[in-house]
Biopython code that builds the backbone (N, CA, C, O; Angstrom):
import numpy as np
from Bio.PDB.StructureBuilder import StructureBuilder

atoms = [
    (1, "MET", "N", (31.510, -56.976, 22.356)),
    (1, "MET", "CA", (30.959, -55.903, 23.296)),
    (1, "MET", "C", (32.289, -55.103, 23.175)),
    (1, "MET", "O", (32.389, -53.895, 23.388)),
    (2, "PRO", "N", (33.073, -55.753, 22.887)),
    (2, "PRO", "CA", (34.765, -54.840, 22.922)),
    (2, "PRO", "C", (34.886, -54.043, 21.809)),
    (2, "PRO", "O", (35.784, -53.206, 21.722)),
    (3, "GLU", "N", (33.812, -54.280, 20.681)),
    (3, "GLU", "CA", (33.870, -53.286, 19.504)),
    (3, "GLU", "C", (33.012, -52.236, 19.851)),
    (3, "GLU", "O", (33.211, -51.191, 19.232)),
    (4, "PHE", "N", (32.094, -52.237, 20.691)),
    (4, "PHE", "CA", (31.327, -51.305, 20.987)),
    (4, "PHE", "C", (32.078, -50.356, 22.113)),
    (4, "PHE", "O", (31.703, -49.193, 22.260)),
    (5, "LYS", "N", (33.347, -51.004, 23.041)),
    (5, "LYS", "CA", (34.163, -50.256, 23.606)),
    (5, "LYS", "C", (35.120, -49.189, 22.712)),
    (5, "LYS", "O", (35.429, -48.000, 22.648)),
    (6, "ASP", "N", (35.385, -50.645, 21.995)),
    (6, "ASP", "CA", (36.304, -49.246, 20.703)),
    (6, "ASP", "C", (35.462, -47.763, 20.105)),
    (6, "ASP", "O", (36.002, -46.657, 20.089)),
    (7, "VAL", "N", (34.168, -48.015, 19.678)),
    (7, "VAL", "CA", (33.645, -47.417, 19.261)),
    (7, "VAL", "C", (33.230, -46.127, 19.686)),
    (7, "VAL", "O", (33.063, -45.044, 19.125)),
    (8, "THR", "N", (33.041, -46.833, 21.564)),
    (8, "THR", "CA", (32.888, -45.106, 22.176)),
    (8, "THR", "C", (34.138, -44.658, 22.530)),
    (8, "THR", "O", (34.378, -43.491, 22.222)),
    (9, "GLU", "N", (34.937, -45.233, 23.056)),
    (9, "GLU", "CA", (36.493, -44.744, 22.696)),
    (9, "GLU", "C", (36.659, -43.739, 22.050)),
    (9, "GLU", "O", (37.018, -42.658, 22.517)),
    (10, "GLU", "N", (36.331, -44.064, 20.490)),
    (10, "GLU", "CA", (36.859, -43.413, 19.415)),
    (10, "GLU", "C", (35.719, -42.154, 19.553)),
    (10, "GLU", "O", (36.121, -41.097, 20.038)),
    (11, "ILE", "N", (34.588, -42.245, 19.214)),
    (11, "ILE", "CA", (33.732, -40.679, 19.761)),
    (11, "ILE", "C", (34.423, -40.059, 20.467)),
    (11, "ILE", "O", (35.159, -39.158, 20.068)),
    (12, "THR", "N", (34.287, -40.516, 21.931)),
    (12, "THR", "CA", (35.029, -40.028, 23.251)),
    (12, "THR", "C", (35.783, -39.168, 22.396)),
    (12, "THR", "O", (35.562, -37.965, 22.253)),
    (13, "LYS", "N", (36.863, -39.962, 21.719)),
    (13, "LYS", "CA", (38.009, -38.967, 21.645)),
    (13, "LYS", "C", (38.153, -37.890, 20.267)),
    (13, "LYS", "O", (38.967, -36.988, 20.071)),
    (14, "THR", "N", (37.143, -38.329, 19.516)),
    (14, "THR", "CA", (36.948, -37.397, 18.467)),
    (14, "THR", "C", (36.146, -36.419, 18.855)),
    (14, "THR", "O", (36.354, -35.397, 18.200)),
    (15, "ALA", "N", (35.353, -36.316, 19.614)),
    (15, "ALA", "CA", (34.523, -35.464, 21.040)),
    (15, "ALA", "C", (35.659, -34.733, 21.716)),
    (15, "ALA", "O", (35.281, -33.616, 22.068)),
    (16, "ARG", "N", (36.837, -34.961, 21.999)),
    (16, "ARG", "CA", (37.600, -34.390, 22.903)),
    (16, "ARG", "C", (38.485, -33.481, 21.967)),
    (16, "ARG", "O", (38.748, -32.334, 22.329)),
    (17, "ASP", "N", (38.929, -33.958, 20.816)),
    (17, "ASP", "CA", (39.691, -33.767, 20.290)),
    (17, "ASP", "C", (39.093, -32.216, 19.425)),
    (17, "ASP", "O", (39.720, -31.182, 19.197)),
    (18, "ALA", "N", (37.678, -32.576, 19.096)),
    (18, "ALA", "CA", (37.059, -31.094, 18.390)),
    (18, "ALA", "C", (36.625, -30.363, 19.571)),
    (18, "ALA", "O", (35.833, -29.572, 19.058)),
    (19, "ALA", "N", (36.625, -30.080, 20.963)),
    (19, "ALA", "CA", (36.299, -29.674, 21.628)),
    (19, "ALA", "C", (38.133, -28.592, 21.633)),
    (19, "ALA", "O", (38.374, -27.396, 21.475)),
    (20, "TYR", "N", (39.145, -29.983, 21.938)),
    (20, "TYR", "CA", (40.403, -28.792, 21.901)),
    (20, "TYR", "C", (40.920, -28.230, 20.446)),
    (20, "TYR", "O", (42.003, -27.651, 20.350)),
    (21, "VAL", "N", (40.074, -28.445, 19.348)),
    (21, "VAL", "CA", (40.258, -27.717, 18.150)),
    (21, "VAL", "C", (39.298, -26.255, 17.902)),
    (21, "VAL", "O", (39.409, -25.431, 16.994)),
    (22, "VAL", "N", (38.424, -26.274, 18.950)),
    (22, "VAL", "CA", (37.248, -25.060, 19.417)),
    (22, "VAL", "C", (38.215, -24.054, 20.156)),
    (22, "VAL", "O", (38.368, -22.849, 19.956)),
    (23, "VAL", "N", (38.884, -24.978, 21.163)),
    (23, "VAL", "CA", (39.572, -23.919, 22.052)),
    (23, "VAL", "C", (40.683, -22.873, 21.476)),
    (23, "VAL", "O", (40.707, -21.648, 21.593)),
    (24, "GLY", "N", (41.848, -23.992, 20.634)),
    (24, "GLY", "CA", (42.753, -23.544, 19.987)),
    (24, "GLY", "C", (42.111, -22.417, 19.347)),
    (24, "GLY", "O", (42.299, -21.252, 19.695)),
    (25, "LEU", "N", (41.251, -22.828, 18.282)),
    (25, "LEU", "CA", (40.961, -21.495, 17.372)),
    (25, "LEU", "C", (40.588, -20.617, 18.569)),
    (25, "LEU", "O", (41.473, -19.768, 18.669)),
    (26, "GLY", "N", (39.839, -20.484, 19.338)),
    (26, "GLY", "CA", (39.887, -18.953, 20.193)),
    (26, "GLY", "C", (40.872, -18.197, 20.924)),
    (26, "GLY", "O", (40.967, -17.002, 21.203)),
    (27, "VAL", "N", (41.660, -19.326, 21.185)),
    (27, "VAL", "CA", (43.248, -19.195, 21.528)),
    (27, "VAL", "C", (44.058, -17.924, 20.441)),
    (27, "VAL", "O", (44.413, -16.762, 20.639)),
    (28, "LEU", "N", (44.116, -18.961, 19.108)),
    (28, "LEU", "CA", (44.619, -18.198, 18.445)),
    (28, "LEU", "C", (43.853, -16.980, 17.746)),
    (28, "LEU", "O", (44.409, -16.100, 17.088)),
    (29, "GLY", "N", (42.840, -17.052, 17.933)),
    (29, "GLY", "CA", (42.018, -15.533, 17.535)),
    (29, "GLY", "C", (42.376, -14.411, 18.810)),
    (29, "GLY", "O", (42.599, -13.236, 18.516)),
    (30, "LEU", "N", (42.397, -14.705, 19.720)),
    (30, "LEU", "CA", (43.150, -13.896, 21.164)),
    (30, "LEU", "C", (44.324, -13.424, 20.685)),
    (30, "LEU", "O", (44.786, -12.284, 20.718)),
    (31, "GLN", "N", (44.716, -14.337, 20.277)),
    (31, "GLN", "CA", (46.543, -13.729, 20.226)),
    (31, "GLN", "C", (46.387, -12.947, 18.886)),
    (31, "GLN", "O", (46.797, -11.787, 18.927)),
    (32, "ARG", "N", (45.957, -13.308, 17.911)),
    (32, "ARG", "CA", (45.857, -12.693, 16.845)),
    (32, "ARG", "C", (45.342, -10.995, 17.100)),
    (32, "ARG", "O", (46.006, -9.961, 17.024)),
    (33, "ALA", "N", (44.289, -11.150, 17.336)),
    (33, "ALA", "CA", (43.560, -9.670, 17.893)),
    (33, "ALA", "C", (44.950, -8.917, 18.807)),
    (33, "ALA", "O", (45.343, -7.793, 18.494)),
    (34, "GLN", "N", (45.354, -9.417, 19.523)),
    (34, "GLN", "CA", (46.321, -8.920, 20.452)),
    (34, "GLN", "C", (47.949, -8.397, 19.973)),
    (34, "GLN", "O", (48.774, -7.642, 20.485)),
    (35, "VAL", "N", (47.913, -9.215, 18.741)),
    (35, "VAL", "CA", (49.281, -8.732, 18.167)),
    (35, "VAL", "C", (48.804, -7.750, 17.216)),
    (35, "VAL", "O", (49.625, -6.943, 16.778)),
    (36, "ARG", "N", (47.554, -7.695, 16.818)),
    (36, "ARG", "CA", (47.653, -6.611, 15.816)),
    (36, "ARG", "C", (47.084, -5.537, 16.618)),
    (36, "ARG", "O", (47.377, -4.396, 16.259)),
    (37, "ARG", "N", (46.501, -5.642, 17.402)),
    (37, "ARG", "CA", (46.254, -4.750, 18.440)),
    (37, "ARG", "C", (47.518, -3.712, 18.704)),
    (37, "ARG", "O", (47.491, -2.482, 18.730)),
    (38, "GLN", "N", (48.622, -4.605, 18.891)),
    (38, "GLN", "CA", (49.918, -4.174, 19.388)),
    (38, "GLN", "C", (50.696, -3.149, 18.280)),
    (38, "GLN", "O", (51.224, -2.043, 18.391)),
    (39, "GLU", "N", (50.497, -4.072, 17.181)),
    (39, "GLU", "CA", (51.060, -3.321, 16.040)),
    (39, "GLU", "C", (50.249, -2.405, 15.633)),
    (39, "GLU", "O", (50.893, -1.581, 14.984)),
    (40, "LEU", "N", (49.219, -2.154, 15.688)),
    (40, "LEU", "CA", (48.688, -1.043, 15.532)),
    (40, "LEU", "C", (48.963, 0.289, 16.179)),
    (40, "LEU", "O", (49.145, 1.407, 15.699)),
    (41, "GLN", "N", (48.932, -0.277, 17.716)),
    (41, "GLN", "CA", (49.755, 1.131, 18.920)),
    (41, "GLN", "C", (50.934, 1.094, 18.757)),
    (41, "GLN", "O", (51.587, 1.674, 19.625)),
    (42, "LYS", "N", (51.650, 0.475, 17.709)),
    (42, "LYS", "CA", (53.104, 0.958, 17.541)),
    (42, "LYS", "C", (53.430, 1.628, 16.323)),
    (42, "LYS", "O", (54.501, 2.183, 16.076)),
    (43, "ARG", "N", (52.454, 1.540, 15.597)),
    (43, "ARG", "CA", (51.988, 2.076, 14.460)),
    (43, "ARG", "C", (51.940, 3.761, 15.071)),
    (43, "ARG", "O", (52.807, 4.600, 14.826)),
    (44, "LEU", "N", (51.136, 3.909, 15.617)),
    (44, "LEU", "CA", (50.224, 4.960, 15.992)),
    (44, "LEU", "C", (51.279, 5.539, 16.704)),
    (44, "LEU", "O", (51.516, 6.691, 16.343)),
    (45, "THR", "N", (52.022, 5.085, 17.645)),
    (45, "THR", "CA", (52.796, 6.131, 18.526)),
    (45, "THR", "C", (54.236, 6.195, 17.436)),
    (45, "THR", "O", (55.261, 6.726, 17.863)),
    (46, "ASP", "N", (54.193, 5.622, 16.052)),
    (46, "ASP", "CA", (55.547, 6.209, 15.503)),
    (46, "ASP", "C", (55.502, 6.916, 14.577)),
    (46, "ASP", "O", (56.487, 7.418, 14.036)),
    (47, "ARG", "N", (53.783, 7.140, 14.091)),
    (47, "ARG", "CA", (53.555, 7.990, 13.494)),
    (47, "ARG", "C", (52.877, 9.632, 14.184)),
    (47, "ARG", "O", (52.373, 10.623, 13.657)),
    (48, "LYS", "N", (53.190, 9.246, 15.553)),
    (48, "LYS", "CA", (52.650, 10.484, 16.667)),
    (48, "LYS", "C", (51.537, 11.112, 15.978)),
    (48, "LYS", "O", (51.530, 12.287, 15.612)),
    (49, "LEU", "N", (50.412, 10.110, 15.786)),
    (49, "LEU", "CA", (48.813, 10.470, 15.315)),
    (49, "LEU", "C", (48.222, 11.384, 16.298)),
    (49, "LEU", "O", (48.944, 11.457, 17.293)),
    (50, "VAL", "N", (47.374, 11.964, 16.359)),
    (50, "VAL", "CA", (46.782, 12.383, 16.772)),
    (50, "VAL", "C", (45.482, 11.743, 17.636)),
    (50, "VAL", "O", (44.621, 11.027, 17.125)),
    (51, "PRO", "N", (45.515, 12.109, 18.905)),
    (51, "PRO", "CA", (44.607, 11.081, 19.874)),
    (51, "PRO", "C", (43.080, 11.049, 19.488)),
    (51, "PRO", "O", (42.310, 10.196, 19.930)),
    (52, "ALA", "N", (42.766, 11.909, 18.748)),
    (52, "ALA", "CA", (41.194, 11.481, 18.201)),
    (52, "ALA", "C", (41.311, 10.722, 17.125)),
    (52, "ALA", "O", (40.207, 10.611, 16.593)),
    (53, "HIS", "N", (42.322, 10.023, 16.435)),
    (53, "HIS", "CA", (42.093, 8.859, 15.822)),
    (53, "HIS", "C", (42.214, 7.307, 16.713)),
    (53, "HIS", "O", (41.971, 6.181, 16.280)),
    (54, "LEU", "N", (42.615, 7.660, 17.908)),
    (54, "LEU", "CA", (42.938, 6.484, 18.706)),
    (54, "LEU", "C", (41.241, 5.750, 18.610)),
    (54, "LEU", "O", (40.986, 4.597, 18.264)),
    (55, "GLY", "N", (40.463, 6.591, 18.941)),
    (55, "GLY", "CA", (39.020, 6.049, 19.067)),
    (55, "GLY", "C", (38.144, 5.226, 17.719)),
    (55, "GLY", "O", (37.360, 4.278, 17.746)),
    (56, "ASP", "N", (38.714, 6.121, 16.491)),
    (56, "ASP", "CA", (38.977, 5.184, 15.504)),
    (56, "ASP", "C", (39.713, 3.986, 15.277)),
    (56, "ASP", "O", (39.499, 3.188, 14.364)),
    (57, "VAL", "N", (40.333, 3.925, 15.895)),
    (57, "VAL", "CA", (41.447, 2.672, 15.533)),
    (57, "VAL", "C", (40.700, 1.811, 16.642)),
    (57, "VAL", "O", (40.346, 0.681, 16.303)),
    (58, "ARG", "N", (40.478, 2.158, 17.696)),
    (58, "ARG", "CA", (39.966, 1.277, 18.987)),
    (58, "ARG", "C", (38.329, 0.740, 18.451)),
    (58, "ARG", "O", (37.831, -0.331, 18.796)),
    (59, "GLY", "N", (37.862, 1.454, 17.812)),
    (59, "GLY", "CA", (37.133, 0.914, 17.668)),
    (59, "GLY", "C", (36.612, -0.163, 16.309)),
    (59, "GLY", "O", (35.625, -0.898, 16.279)),
    (60, "GLU", "N", (37.703, 0.068, 15.208)),
    (60, "GLU", "CA", (38.185, -0.943, 14.296)),
    (60, "GLU", "C", (38.616, -2.401, 15.061)),
    (60, "GLU", "O", (38.324, -3.537, 14.688)),
    (61, "VAL", "N", (39.225, -2.090, 15.980)),
    (61, "VAL", "CA", (40.150, -3.307, 16.581)),
    (61, "VAL", "C", (38.871, -4.166, 17.430)),
    (61, "VAL", "O", (38.812, -5.395, 17.466)),
    (62, "THR", "N", (37.853, -3.215, 18.108)),
    (62, "THR", "CA", (36.369, -3.798, 18.704)),
    (62, "THR", "C", (36.109, -4.767, 17.553)),
    (62, "THR", "O", (36.169, -5.991, 17.676)),
    (63, "LYS", "N", (35.777, -4.037, 16.280)),
    (63, "LYS", "CA", (34.978, -4.608, 15.573)),
    (63, "LYS", "C", (35.796, -5.685, 14.657)),
    (63, "LYS", "O", (35.068, -6.053, 13.735)),
    (64, "ARG", "N", (36.708, -6.124, 14.632)),
    (64, "ARG", "CA", (37.948, -7.109, 14.299)),
    (64, "ARG", "C", (37.539, -8.379, 15.358)),
    (64, "ARG", "O", (37.317, -9.520, 14.954)),
    (65, "VAL", "N", (37.488, -8.033, 16.568)),
    (65, "VAL", "CA", (37.474, -8.876, 18.009)),
    (65, "VAL", "C", (35.726, -9.745, 17.593)),
    (65, "VAL", "O", (35.334, -10.905, 17.470)),
    (66, "LYS", "N", (35.205, -8.563, 17.515)),
    (66, "LYS", "CA", (34.053, -9.216, 17.476)),
    (66, "LYS", "C", (33.725, -10.322, 15.894)),
    (66, "LYS", "O", (33.114, -11.383, 15.768)),
    (67, "ASP", "N", (34.309, -9.631, 15.115)),
    (67, "ASP", "CA", (34.066, -10.540, 14.159)),
    (67, "ASP", "C", (34.834, -12.021, 14.222)),
    (67, "ASP", "O", (34.264, -12.994, 13.726)),
    (68, "VAL", "N", (36.363, -12.186, 14.952)),
    (68, "VAL", "CA", (36.553, -13.145, 15.343)),
    (68, "VAL", "C", (35.626, -13.880, 16.304)),
    (68, "VAL", "O", (35.529, -15.107, 16.287)),
    (69, "ASP", "N", (34.928, -13.077, 17.165)),
    (69, "ASP", "CA", (33.978, -14.320, 17.965)),
    (69, "ASP", "C", (33.530, -14.737, 17.226)),
    (69, "ASP", "O", (33.817, -15.933, 17.174)),
    (70, "GLU", "N", (32.550, -14.275, 16.103)),
    (70, "GLU", "CA", (31.844, -14.552, 15.463)),
    (70, "GLU", "C", (31.981, -15.708, 14.797)),
    (70, "GLU", "O", (31.155, -16.609, 14.937)),
    (71, "ALA", "N", (33.195, -15.833, 13.879)),
    (71, "ALA", "CA", (33.640, -16.713, 13.385)),
    (71, "ALA", "C", (34.073, -18.343, 14.016)),
    (71, "ALA", "O", (34.176, -19.403, 13.399)),
    (72, "VAL", "N", (34.275, -18.032, 15.527)),
    (72, "VAL", "CA", (34.600, -18.726, 16.189)),
    (72, "VAL", "C", (33.601, -19.913, 16.685)),
    (72, "VAL", "O", (33.746, -21.132, 16.763)),
    (73, "GLU", "N", (32.388, -18.920, 17.023)),
    (73, "GLU", "CA", (31.145, -19.620, 17.395)),
    (73, "GLU", "C", (30.390, -20.080, 16.559)),
    (73, "GLU", "O", (29.347, -20.671, 16.837)),
    (74, "GLN", "N", (30.881, -19.838, 15.245)),
    (74, "GLN", "CA", (30.136, -20.140, 13.925)),
    (74, "GLN", "C", (30.826, -21.863, 13.893)),
    (74, "GLN", "O", (30.071, -22.812, 13.679)),
    (75, "VAL", "N", (31.819, -21.996, 14.052)),
    (75, "VAL", "CA", (32.861, -23.312, 13.696)),
    (75, "VAL", "C", (32.361, -23.843, 15.327)),
    (75, "VAL", "O", (32.792, -24.991, 15.433)),
    (76, "ILE", "N", (31.828, -23.556, 16.259)),
    (76, "ILE", "CA", (31.863, -24.422, 17.557)),
    (76, "ILE", "C", (30.463, -24.539, 17.484)),
    (76, "ILE", "O", (30.086, -25.170, 18.471)),
    (77, "GLY", "N", (29.442, -24.188, 16.700)),
    (77, "GLY", "CA", (28.045, -24.373, 16.359)),
    (77, "GLY", "C", (27.898, -25.726, 14.964)),
    (77, "GLY", "O", (27.132, -26.689, 14.990)),
    (78, "ARG", "N", (28.732, -25.427, 14.040)),
    (78, "ARG", "CA", (28.584, -26.837, 13.226)),
    (78, "ARG", "C", (29.793, -27.828, 14.082)),
    (78, "ARG", "O", (29.877, -29.002, 13.722)),
    (79, "ILE", "N", (30.477, -27.461, 14.921)),
    (79, "ILE", "CA", (30.764, -28.940, 15.580)),
    (79, "ILE", "C", (30.289, -29.564, 16.772)),
    (79, "ILE", "O", (30.768, -30.463, 17.463)),
    (80, "GLU", "N", (29.198, -28.864, 16.866)),
    (80, "GLU", "CA", (28.257, -29.289, 18.107)),
    (80, "GLU", "C", (27.181, -30.237, 17.687)),
    (80, "GLU", "O", (26.685, -31.279, 18.115)),
    (81, "ALA", "N", (26.987, -29.205, 16.378)),
    (81, "ALA", "CA", (25.619, -29.758, 15.868)),
    (81, "ALA", "C", (25.927, -31.105, 15.268)),
    (81, "ALA", "O", (25.157, -32.030, 15.529)),
    (82, "SER", "N", (27.129, -31.348, 14.373)),
    (82, "SER", "CA", (27.689, -32.555, 13.632)),
    (82, "SER", "C", (28.067, -33.830, 15.055)),
    (82, "SER", "O", (28.104, -35.035, 14.807)),
    (83, "LEU", "N", (28.254, -33.408, 16.127)),
    (83, "LEU", "CA", (28.574, -34.146, 16.971)),
    (83, "LEU", "C", (26.859, -34.692, 17.812)),
    (83, "LEU", "O", (26.613, -35.850, 18.149)),
    (84, "ALA", "N", (26.224, -33.897, 17.921)),
    (84, "ALA", "CA", (24.904, -33.794, 18.292)),
    (84, "ALA", "C", (24.293, -35.487, 18.058)),
    (84, "ALA", "O", (24.159, -36.248, 19.016)),
    (85, "PRO", "N", (23.996, -35.852, 16.753)),
    (85, "PRO", "CA", (23.330, -37.126, 16.981)),
    (85, "PRO", "C", (24.413, -38.361, 17.248)),
    (85, "PRO", "O", (23.894, -39.413, 17.621)),
    (86, "ILE", "N", (25.845, -38.352, 17.102)),
    (86, "ILE", "CA", (26.832, -39.417, 17.617)),
    (86, "ILE", "C", (26.432, -39.158, 19.509)),
    (86, "ILE", "O", (26.218, -40.213, 20.105)),
    (87, "GLU", "N", (26.361, -38.125, 20.183)),
    (87, "GLU", "CA", (26.389, -38.163, 21.471)),
    (87, "GLU", "C", (24.782, -38.844, 22.277)),
    (87, "GLU", "O", (24.508, -39.058, 23.458)),
    (88, "ASP", "N", (23.930, -39.035, 20.908)),
    (88, "ASP", "CA", (22.548, -39.274, 21.403)),
    (88, "ASP", "C", (22.716, -40.553, 21.662)),
    (88, "ASP", "O", (22.025, -41.083, 22.531)),
    (89, "ARG", "N", (23.564, -41.194, 21.029)),
    (89, "ARG", "CA", (23.377, -42.602, 20.818)),
    (89, "ARG", "C", (24.764, -43.170, 21.693)),
    (89, "ARG", "O", (25.082, -44.353, 21.568)),
    (90, "LEU", "N", (25.497, -42.329, 22.508)),
    (90, "LEU", "CA", (26.210, -42.770, 23.122)),
    (90, "LEU", "C", (25.859, -43.418, 24.420)),
    (90, "LEU", "O", (24.731, -43.094, 24.789)),
    (91, "PRO", "N", (26.635, -44.434, 25.421)),
    (91, "PRO", "CA", (25.938, -44.789, 26.616)),
    (91, "PRO", "C", (26.169, -43.769, 27.177)),
    (91, "PRO", "O", (26.824, -42.823, 26.741)),
    (92, "VAL", "N", (25.344, -43.930, 28.796)),
    (92, "VAL", "CA", (25.577, -42.544, 29.819)),
    (92, "VAL", "C", (26.673, -42.055, 30.094)),
    (92, "VAL", "O", (26.764, -40.853, 30.343)),
    (93, "PRO", "N", (27.740, -42.875, 30.109)),
    (93, "PRO", "CA", (29.178, -42.339, 30.983)),
    (93, "PRO", "C", (29.729, -41.609, 29.803)),
    (93, "PRO", "O", (30.363, -40.582, 30.049)),
    (94, "ALA", "N", (29.588, -41.975, 28.572)),
    (94, "ALA", "CA", (30.117, -41.410, 27.558)),
    (94, "ALA", "C", (29.640, -40.019, 27.150)),
    (94, "ALA", "O", (30.341, -39.064, 26.815)),
    (95, "ARG", "N", (28.159, -40.101, 27.254)),
    (95, "ARG", "CA", (27.185, -38.935, 27.241)),
    (95, "ARG", "C", (27.768, -37.861, 28.166)),
    (95, "ARG", "O", (28.136, -36.771, 27.727)),
    (96, "ASP", "N", (27.842, -38.203, 29.473)),
    (96, "ASP", "CA", (28.254, -37.844, 30.464)),
    (96, "ASP", "C", (29.597, -36.764, 30.313)),
    (96, "ASP", "O", (29.761, -35.590, 30.645)),
    (97, "LEU", "N", (30.359, -37.665, 29.719)),
    (97, "LEU", "CA", (31.651, -37.341, 29.598)),
    (97, "LEU", "C", (31.610, -35.721, 28.540)),
    (97, "LEU", "O", (32.065, -34.609, 28.809)),
    (98, "ALA", "N", (30.914, -36.187, 27.383)),
    (98, "ALA", "CA", (30.578, -35.384, 26.051)),
    (98, "ALA", "C", (30.104, -33.790, 26.694)),
    (98, "ALA", "O", (30.679, -32.702, 26.680)),
    (99, "LYS", "N", (28.774, -34.247, 27.249)),
    (99, "LYS", "CA", (28.416, -33.088, 27.890)),
    (99, "LYS", "C", (29.706, -32.134, 29.110)),
    (99, "LYS", "O", (29.949, -30.947, 28.897)),
    (100, "GLN", "N", (30.210, -32.706, 30.003)),
    (100, "GLN", "CA", (31.350, -32.224, 30.535)),
    (100, "GLN", "C", (32.258, -31.295, 29.683)),
    (100, "GLN", "O", (32.543, -30.145, 30.017)),
    (101, "ALA", "N", (32.739, -31.986, 28.405)),
    (101, "ALA", "CA", (33.315, -31.426, 27.430)),
    (101, "ALA", "C", (32.832, -29.832, 26.860)),
    (101, "ALA", "O", (33.415, -28.770, 26.643)),
    (102, "HIS", "N", (31.555, -30.293, 26.770)),
    (102, "HIS", "CA", (30.765, -28.722, 25.985)),
    (102, "HIS", "C", (30.730, -28.122, 27.244)),
    (102, "HIS", "O", (30.943, -26.914, 27.133)),
    (103, "SER", "N", (30.517, -28.534, 28.587)),
    (103, "SER", "CA", (30.540, -27.516, 29.602)),
    (103, "SER", "C", (31.900, -26.834, 29.851)),
    (103, "SER", "O", (31.827, -25.639, 30.138)),
    (104, "GLN", "N", (33.060, -27.353, 29.794)),
    (104, "GLN", "CA", (34.309, -26.968, 29.785)),
    (104, "GLN", "C", (34.657, -26.042, 29.065)),
    (104, "GLN", "O", (35.290, -25.062, 29.457)),
    (105, "ALA", "N", (34.078, -26.361, 27.295)),
    (105, "ALA", "CA", (34.461, -25.255, 25.904)),
    (105, "ALA", "C", (33.432, -24.099, 26.222)),
    (105, "ALA", "O", (33.684, -23.059, 25.614)),
    (106, "ARG", "N", (32.413, -24.065, 26.981)),
    (106, "ARG", "CA", (31.882, -22.946, 27.257)),
    (106, "ARG", "C", (32.409, -22.144, 27.987)),
    (106, "ARG", "O", (32.768, -21.033, 27.597)),
    (107, "GLU", "N", (32.562, -22.625, 29.327)),
    (107, "GLU", "CA", (33.359, -22.175, 30.214)),
    (107, "GLU", "C", (34.817, -21.028, 29.330)),
    (107, "GLU", "O", (35.137, -19.856, 29.529)),
    (108, "VAL", "N", (35.218, -21.808, 28.620)),
    (108, "VAL", "CA", (36.553, -21.721, 28.169)),
    (108, "VAL", "C", (35.981, -20.082, 27.110)),
    (108, "VAL", "O", (36.377, -18.917, 27.062)),
    (109, "ARG", "N", (35.292, -20.584, 26.675)),
    (109, "ARG", "CA", (34.861, -19.230, 25.081)),
    (109, "ARG", "C", (34.350, -18.324, 26.522)),
    (109, "ARG", "O", (33.972, -17.175, 26.294)),
    (110, "GLN", "N", (34.337, -18.591, 27.341)),
    (110, "GLN", "CA", (33.370, -16.908, 28.058)),
    (110, "GLN", "C", (34.639, -16.341, 28.387)),
    (110, "GLN", "O", (35.062, -15.256, 27.989)),
    (111, "GLN", "N", (35.248, -17.194, 29.183)),
    (111, "GLN", "CA", (37.010, -16.572, 29.395)),
    (111, "GLN", "C", (37.534, -16.005, 28.438)),
    (111, "GLN", "O", (37.872, -14.862, 28.746)),
    (112, "LEU", "N", (37.785, -16.298, 27.310)),
    (112, "LEU", "CA", (38.144, -15.846, 26.313)),
    (112, "LEU", "C", (37.821, -14.381, 25.688)),
    (112, "LEU", "O", (38.561, -13.460, 25.344)),
    (113, "ARG", "N", (36.141, -14.578, 25.681)),
    (113, "ARG", "CA", (35.401, -13.725, 25.264)),
    (113, "ARG", "C", (35.687, -12.089, 26.076)),
    (113, "ARG", "O", (35.922, -10.957, 25.654)),
    (114, "LYS", "N", (35.499, -12.771, 27.563)),
    (114, "LYS", "CA", (36.436, -11.400, 28.516)),
    (114, "LYS", "C", (37.131, -11.013, 28.290)),
    (114, "LYS", "O", (37.147, -9.822, 27.980)),
    (115, "LEU", "N", (38.350, -11.908, 28.301)),
    (115, "LEU", "CA", (39.811, -11.192, 27.579)),
    (115, "LEU", "C", (39.695, -10.797, 26.191)),
    (115, "LEU", "O", (40.804, -10.625, 25.685)),
    (116, "LEU", "N", (38.965, -10.647, 25.603)),
    (116, "LEU", "CA", (38.818, -9.908, 24.166)),
    (116, "LEU", "C", (38.296, -9.057, 24.407)),
    (116, "LEU", "O", (38.679, -8.120, 23.708)),
    (117, "HIS", "N", (37.218, -8.682, 25.366)),
    (117, "HIS", "CA", (36.248, -7.482, 25.624)),
    (117, "HIS", "C", (37.244, -6.359, 26.421)),
    (117, "HIS", "O", (36.904, -5.178, 26.354)),
    (118, "GLN", "N", (38.810, -6.819, 27.383)),
    (118, "GLN", "CA", (38.974, -6.145, 27.951)),
    (118, "GLN", "C", (40.438, -5.614, 27.415)),
    (118, "GLN", "O", (41.084, -4.635, 27.790)),
    (119, "ALA", "N", (40.863, -7.002, 25.994)),
    (119, "ALA", "CA", (41.629, -6.068, 25.417)),
    (119, "ALA", "C", (41.430, -4.901, 24.841)),
    (119, "ALA", "O", (42.175, -3.925, 24.931)),
    (120, "ALA", "N", (40.203, -4.993, 24.106)),
    (120, "ALA", "CA", (39.481, -4.447, 22.824)),
    (120, "ALA", "C", (39.512, -3.003, 23.631)),
    (120, "ALA", "O", (39.033, -1.995, 23.111)),
]
sb = StructureBuilder()
sb.init_structure("model")
sb.init_model(0)
sb.init_chain("A")
sb.init_seg("    ")
for serial, (resi, resn, name, xyz) in enumerate(atoms, 1):
    if name == "N":
        sb.init_residue(resn, " ", resi, " ")
    sb.init_atom(name, np.array(xyz, "f"), 0.0, 1.0, " ", f" {name:<3s}", serial, name[0])
structure = sb.get_structure()
């Protein structure tokens, strides 16, 4: 029985690590988008460009933010798909923990999306 417990703990740890990776990717994507936006704003201010160009820039930033969001969602989908067969074989407590991790990751992604859309 201790072997099963070790396997369950390892699977739980792997699922938790995967959730952390997903959240980390989302945070890095958000930070990257914000840095690019700030750099762009600085360049626009330095060059004293016409305000009409700002609409184009905002559109480009919004597009890039959506690209990052889509890339993160694809990574998340792959991770969840690869973990699904393992989670189905887990004991109920570990399965519940995995569901909680998915739920928390979803909430974090939604918060990140909200921040991304506000920043754009």
